[in-house]
C-alpha positions as CSV (number, residue, x, y, z in Angstrom):
1,X,-2.5,43.2,41.3
2,X,-1.0,39.7,40.9
3,X,2.6,39.0,40.2
4,X,2.2,38.0,36.6
5,X,0.2,41.1,35.8
6,X,2.9,43.3,37.5
7,X,5.6,41.5,35.6
8,X,3.7,42.0,32.3
9,X,3.1,45.7,33.0
10,X,6.8,46.2,33.9
11,X,7.9,44.4,30.8
12,X,5.6,46.5,28.6
13,X,6.8,49.7,30.2
14,X,10.4,48.7,29.8
15,X,9.9,47.9,26.1
16,X,8.1,51.2,25.5
17,X,10.8,53.1,27.4
18,X,13.5,51.4,25.3
19,X,11.6,52.1,22.1
20,X,11.1,55.8,23.0
21,X,14.7,56.3,24.1
22,X,16.1,54.7,21.0
23,X,13.9,56.8,18.7
24,X,14.7,60.0,20.6
25,X,18.4,59.3,20.3
26,X,18.1,58.7,16.6
27,X,16.1,61.8,16.1
28,X,18.5,63.9,18.2
29,X,21.4,62.7,16.0
30,X,19.8,64.2,12.9
31,X,19.5,67.6,14.5
32,X,21.9,70.5,13.9
33,X,22.1,71.0,17.7
34,X,21.3,67.6,19.3
35,X,21.8,68.8,22.9
36,X,19.5,71.8,22.3
37,X,16.9,69.5,20.7
38,X,17.0,67.2,23.8
39,X,16.8,70.2,26.1
40,X,13.7,71.4,24.2
41,X,12.2,67.9,24.4
42,X,12.8,67.9,28.2
43,X,11.3,71.3,28.7
44,X,8.2,70.6,26.5
45,X,7.7,67.1,28.1
46,X,7.8,68.4,31.6
47,X,5.4,71.2,30.7
48,X,3.0,68.7,29.1
49,X,3.0,66.5,32.2
50,X,2.1,69.5,34.4
51,X,-1.0,70.1,32.2
52,X,-2.2,66.5,32.1
53,X,-5.1,65.4,34.3
54,X,-4.4,61.8,35.5
55,X,-8.0,60.8,35.9
56,X,-7.3,57.5,37.7
57,X,-5.2,59.3,40.3
58,X,-6.9,61.1,43.2
59,X,-6.6,64.8,42.8
60,X,-4.7,65.2,46.0
61,X,-2.0,62.8,44.7
62,X,-1.7,64.1,41.1
63,X,1.1,66.5,42.1
64,X,3.1,63.7,43.5
65,X,2.6,61.6,40.4
66,X,3.6,64.5,38.1
67,X,6.8,65.2,40.1
68,X,7.8,61.5,40.0
69,X,7.0,61.4,36.2
70,X,9.0,64.5,35.6
71,X,12.0,63.2,37.6
72,X,12.0,59.9,35.6
73,X,11.6,61.7,32.3
74,X,14.4,64.1,33.2
75,X,16.7,61.2,34.1
76,X,15.8,59.4,30.9
77,X,16.4,62.3,28.6
78,X,19.6,63.5,30.3
79,X,21.0,59.9,30.1
80,X,21.0,60.0,26.3
81,X,24.7,60.0,25.2
82,X,25.3,61.1,21.6
């Protein structure tokens, strides 16, 4: 992977992350129980990641990828301040 490709990929992921977090915060604010809503999003998201088959990742490494993804997802969702 060359540097420009890595930079483009990181920029794309950063923009998607910001978009998702902004939308999630806005949706949470419309809920009767925003904290409960975010807790449910966190629970459902982690469960979904556990069920996903990451085809481009060797089977023996998928568990590691899932745990990293869940950790980052948890950090992102719990960082939302309402």
